[in-house]
C-alpha positions in Angstrom: 5.9 21.4 23.4 2.1 21.8 24.4 1.6 18.3 26.1 1.2 17.4 29.5 0.3 14.4 31.6 -3.5 14.1 32.7 -4.7 12.7 36.1 -7.5 10.9 34.2 -7.3 7.8 32.9 -8.8 7.0 29.1 -9.5 3.5 30.3 -8.8 1.5 33.5 -5.1 0.9 34.0 -4.1 2.6 30.7 -1.7 5.7 31.3 -2.9 8.7 29.0 -1.4 11.9 27.4 -3.3 14.6 26.5 -1.8 17.0 23.4 -2.4 19.7 21.5 -3.2 19.2 18.0 -0.7 21.6 16.6 2.2 19.8 18.7 1.8 16.3 17.9 4.6 16.1 15.4 6.9 17.3 18.4 6.0 13.9 20.1 8.0 11.6 17.9 10.7 11.0 19.2 9.1 10.9 23.2 6.5 8.0 22.1 9.5 6.2 19.9 11.5 6.3 23.3 8.5 4.7 24.8 7.8 1.9 22.3 11.8 0.9 22.8 11.0 0.7 26.3 8.3 -1.5 26.2 7.8 -3.0 22.7 4.4 -4.6 23.3 2.9 -1.1 23.9 2.4 1.8 21.1 1.4 5.2 21.4 -1.9 5.5 19.7 -4.8 8.1 19.1 -7.5 7.4 21.1 -9.8 10.5 19.8 -10.3 14.1 20.8 -10.5 15.3 24.4 -11.6 18.5 26.3 -11.2 21.6 27.2 -14.7 22.6 26.2 -15.5 26.1 24.9 -13.3 28.0 22.2 -10.5 25.3 22.6 -13.0 22.1 22.2 -11.5 19.9 19.9 -7.8 21.2 19.6 -6.6 18.6 21.7 -5.9 15.0 21.3 -5.9 12.1 23.5 -3.0 9.1 23.0 -2.5 6.4 24.9 -0.1 3.6 25.3 -1.7 0.5 24.3 -1.1 -3.0 23.1 0.2 -3.3 19.5 -3.2 -4.9 18.5 -5.1 -2.2 20.5 -2.9 0.3 19.0 -3.9 -0.4 15.2 -7.4 -1.0 16.0 -8.4 2.3 18.1 -6.1 4.4 15.9 -7.8 3.3 12.7 -11.3 5.0 14.0 -9.9 7.6 15.4 -7.6 9.0 12.6 -10.7 8.8 10.6 -12.2 11.2 13.0 -9.3 13.5 12.7 -9.2 13.6 9.4 -12.5 14.8 9.1 -11.5 17.7 11.8 -8.4 18.8 9.5 -8.7 21.7 7.4 -5.5 21.1 5.7 -2.8 18.2 5.8 0.6 18.9 7.3 3.8 18.5 5.0 4.7 15.2 6.9 1.1 13.8 5.2 -2.1 13.4 6.9 -1.8 11.7 10.3 1.5 10.1 9.4 2.6 10.9 13.0 0.0 9.2 14.4 1.1 5.6 13.3 4.9 6.2 13.5 5.3 3.6 16.4 2.7 1.3 15.0 5.0 1.1 11.8 8.1 0.6 13.6 6.7 -2.3 15.7 8.3 -5.9 15.9 7.1 -8.6 13.1 4.2 -10.8 14.2 4.8 -12.6 17.3 5.2 -16.5 17.1 4.1 -18.9 19.9 6.8 -20.7 22.0 4.7 -24.2 20.5 5.5 -23.0 17.0 8.8 -21.2 17.4 10.9 -24.3 16.3 9.0 -25.4 13.4 7.5 -22.0 11.8 10.2 -19.4 10.1 8.5 -15.6 9.1 10.1 -14.7 6.1 11.1 -11.1 5.5 9.0 -10.1 2.4 5.8 -11.7 1.4 5.1 -11.4 -2.3 1.5 -11.9 -3.5 0.8 -12.8 -7.3 -2.3 -13.3 -8.7 -2.6 -15.2 -11.9 -5.3 -15.8 -14.3 -4.5 -17.7 -18.0 -0.1 -16.7 -17.3 1.1 -18.8 -20.3 3.6 -17.8 -21.3 4.9 -15.4 -19.1 4.4 -16.5 -15.3 7.2 -18.9 -15.1 9.4 -16.5 -16.1 8.0 -13.9 -13.2 7.9 -16.5 -11.0 11.5 -17.1 -11.2 12.6 -13.7 -11.2 11.2 -13.6 -7.7 12.8 -16.7 -6.4 16.1 -15.6 -7.6 16.7 -12.6 -5.5 19.6 -12.0 -3.8 17.5 -11.2 -0.9 15.8 -14.9 -0.6 14.4 -14.4 2.7 10.9 -14.3 1.1 7.9 -16.2 0.3 5.9 -16.2 -3.0 2.2 -16.6 -2.9 0.5 -17.2 -6.4 -3.3 -17.3 -6.4 -3.9 -19.0 -9.6 -7.8 -17.2 -10.4 -9.6 -20.0 -12.3 -7.0 -20.1 -15.2 -8.2 -22.1 -18.4 -4.9 -22.6 -19.7 -1.9 -24.4 -18.9 -1.1 -21.9 -16.1 -1.9 -25.0 -13.3 0.6 -27.5 -15.0 3.3 -24.6 -15.0 3.1 -23.6 -11.7 2.8 -27.4 -10.4 6.4 -27.9 -12.1 7.9 -25.3 -10.5 9.4 -26.7 -6.7 10.4 -24.3 -4.4 9.8 -24.3 -0.7 9.0 -20.7 -0.8 6.5 -21.0 -3.3 2.8 -21.1 -1.9 0.4 -22.1 -4.6 -3.6 -21.6 -4.1 -6.1 -22.4 -6.8 -9.7 -20.9 -6.9 -13.1 -20.0 -9.1 -12.5 -16.9 -10.7 -13.4 -14.0 -8.8 -11.0 -11.1 -10.2 -8.0 -9.3 -9.4 -8.9 -7.7 -6.4 -10.2 -10.6 -4.5 -7.5 -12.8 -5.5 -5.1 -9.7 -3.8 -7.4 -9.9 -0.8 -7.1 -13.8 -0.5 -3.1 -13.5 -1.0 -3.0 -10.7 1.5 -4.6 -13.0 4.3 -2.1 -15.7 3.6 1.0 -13.6 3.7 3.0 -13.9 6.9 5.9 -11.6 6.3 6.0 -7.8 8.1 6.7 -6.5 4.5 4.1 -7.2 1.5 5.2 -7.0 -1.9 3.7 -7.1 -5.5 4.8 -8.5 -8.9 2.2 -9.1 -11.8 2.5 -12.3 -13.2 3.6 -11.1 -16.7 6.3 -8.6 -14.9 10.1 -9.0 -13.9 11.7 -7.9 -10.5 15.3 -7.4 -11.3 17.9 -9.5 -9.1 18.6 -7.2 -6.4 15.1 -5.2 -6.4 14.1 -6.7 -2.5 17.5 -6.3 -1.2 17.4 -2.7 -2.3 13.8 -2.1 -1.0 14.6 -3.4 2.4 17.7 -1.5 3.0 15.7 1.2 2.1 13.0 0.5 4.8 15.7 -0.5 7.2 16.9 3.1 7.3 13.6 5.0 6.9 11.4 3.4 9.4 8.5 6.0 8.7 8.1 5.1 5.1 5.2 2.6 4.7 4.9 2.2 1.3 7.8 2.0 -1.2 7.9 1.7 -5.2 10.5 2.0 -7.7 11.2 3.1 -11.1 10.6 0.4 -14.1 11.7 -0.4 -17.5 9.0 -1.0 -20.3 9.4 -3.5 -22.9 7.0 -4.4 -25.9 5.8 -7.9 -26.7 9.1 -8.8 -28.4 11.1 -7.7 -25.3 12.7 -4.4 -26.7 12.8 -2.1 -24.1 10.6 1.0 -25.3 10.8 3.4 -22.2 11.8 3.6 -18.6 9.2 5.2 -16.0 11.0 7.5 -13.2 8.3 8.3 -10.7 8.6 10.9 -8.2 10.8 10.0 -5.4 10.2 11.8 -2.2 6.9 12.1 0.1 6.2 15.6 -0.8 6.4 15.1 -4.7 4.4 11.9 -4.5 1.8 13.6 -2.4 1.2 16.4 -5.3 1.1 14.0 -7.8 -1.1 11.7 -6.4 -4.4 13.5 -6.5 -3.6 13.7 -10.1 -2.7 10.3 -11.2 -0.9 7.3 -9.7 2.6 7.9 -8.9 3.2 4.3 -8.5 4.3 1.0 -10.2 2.0 -1.5 -8.8 4.5 -4.5 -9.9 7.3 -2.2 -7.9 5.8 -1.6 -4.4 6.7 -2.9 -1.2 4.2 -2.1 1.9 4.8 -2.5 5.3 2.0 -5.0 6.8 1.0 -3.0 9.9 -0.2 0.1 7.6 -2.0 -2.4 5.1 -3.6 -3.9 8.4 -4.4 0.1 9.6 -6.2 0.8 6.4 -7.9 -2.5 5.9 -5.9 -3.5 2.7 -7.3 -3.8 -0.7 -10.9 -3.1 -0.8 -13.0 -5.5 -3.1 -15.5 -2.9 -4.2 -12.7 -1.7 -6.9 -12.6 -4.2 -9.4 -10.3 -1.8 -11.0 -8.0 1.3 -10.0 -7.6 -1.3 -6.7 -4.1 0.2 -5.9 -4.6 3.9 -6.7 -7.4 3.6 -3.8 -4.8 1.9 -1.8 -2.2 4.3 -2.2 -4.5 7.4 -1.2 -5.7 5.3 2.0 -2.2 4.6 2.9 -1.2 8.3 2.5 -3.3 9.0 5.2 -1.5 7.0 8.0 2.4 6.9 6.5 5.0 8.5 4.5 5.5 7.4 1.0 8.5 7.2 -1.2 9.9 5.7 -4.7 13.3 4.5 -5.6 13.9 6.1 -8.8 16.1 3.1 -10.4 13.9 0.9 -12.5 14.2 -2.4 -10.6 11.1 -4.0 -12.5 10.3 -4.9 -15.9 6.7 -4.4 -16.8 5.6 -5.5 -20.3 3.6 -3.2 -22.5 2.0 -3.8 -25.9 -0.2 -2.2 -28.2 -3.3 -4.5 -27.5 -7.2 -3.2 -26.9 -8.7 -1.9 -24.0 -12.5 -2.5 -23.8 -14.3 0.7 -23.8 -16.6 -0.8 -20.8 -13.6 -1.5 -18.4 -11.7 1.8 -19.3 -14.7 3.6 -18.3 -14.7 1.8 -15.1 -11.5 3.0 -14.4 -12.1 6.4 -15.3 -15.2 6.6 -12.9 -13.2 4.7 -10.0 -10.4 7.3 -10.2 -13.1 10.3 -9.9 -14.4 8.4 -7.2 -10.8 8.0 -5.3 -9.8 11.5 -5.7 -13.3 12.9 -4.6 -13.2 11.0 -1.4 -10.0 12.4 -0.6 -10.8 16.0 -1.2 -14.2 15.1 0.8 -12.2 13.7 3.7 -9.9 16.9 3.7 -6.7 15.1 2.8 -6.5 17.5 0.0 -7.9 21.1 -0.4 -11.4 21.8 -1.9 -9.8 23.2 -5.0 -8.2 19.7 -5.9 -12.2 18.5 -6.7 -10.8 19.8 -10.3 -9.0 16.5 -10.6 -11.7 14.5 -9.7 -13.7 16.1 -12.3 -11.0 15.2 -14.8 -11.7 11.4 -15.3 -15.6 12.0 -15.8 -14.6 14.5 -18.3 -12.3 11.9 -20.1 -15.7 9.6 -20.4 -16.8 12.0 -22.9 -13.9 11.2 -25.5 -14.0 7.8 -27.6 -11.5 5.5 -26.2 -9.6 5.8 -29.1 -8.7 9.3 -28.3 -8.1 8.5 -24.7 -5.4 5.5 -25.7 -3.5 7.9 -27.7 -3.1 10.5 -25.1 -2.1 7.9 -22.6 0.2 6.3 -25.0 1.3 2.5 -24.8 -1.2 0.2 -22.7 -0.5 -2.8 -20.9 -1.3 -6.0 -23.2 -4.8 -7.1 -23.9 -3.7 -10.8 -23.3 -2.0 -9.9 -19.7 -2.1 -13.0 -17.4 -5.0 -11.7 -15.1 -7.9 -10.2 -16.4 -11.1 -9.3 -14.0 
């Protein structure tokens, strides 16, 4: 392993490590031992290093930093690292850079609050707008989980139907409600994430259902695979009458998901659980994406962590023959093109993958009826959150 301690500290009193780029993956066991020895300090990238000349830029500087500092420093350094890489490693672009950060402990609680604050294991985010008649069943499916150590954060995004009354009638200390003027799905997700307290963050749409053992299964998987920061599942699809019309079985392993990610969205948004440390590292949901905000987030998470799907259907999502407006569908296609082009430009994917960024733009020339026919059934037009 081409790594050596350097005698020149990067910052006062911060031990540093000088590492060749091509030997970074070999450091995993070493830095995890360091993290276990001192849980308050984690190994993080802090930029490129000498030597100058032909080997310039082939070395990386790493340092043991506080958890907060590691997250902040890695975010900037990883962006620089991505610009300097010609192709992603099989383990995933820069996934090795934040392994220790993703395996860090849950947020710390002060001694003063320790006796009266209980941090849940999972925070479930559920924005809703005009959620009648589905929102009550969706909320109940979360609160009835076999792994009940959770909080459900429901953001009522300016509902004009009876949704506020339905939510007010639901009594459970794990349910946290906030009502706000309508600002769109993405901003509601941003707000819900601000309120989340758990080290794991999950999603469920307000017209979908979580099967009873969903979170128990996902937590067991993540406990056994600390390098995975984004985990989805399969899904059953039902029509408006509740009749099952299909099963979604997404790619399961990291390599297969990365191959699919540049072509399409390989995750069911309502099925995912994410590590909060990974979300903080990439900045969470981007408000500049009113549509395809989940696809954008997956692409950014793929730069810093490994990805996985449980093939078993652990959520039920509602489909229908409703109409998607041409304007909204155009926005989605433009967003997909932008997300894929950004991934190619940052060298997360090779240059020839630019063809996948052009495909959504080519679809803009087709009538929306043709696009719908090629995609199959769509989500219901009357779903309980519309941007």
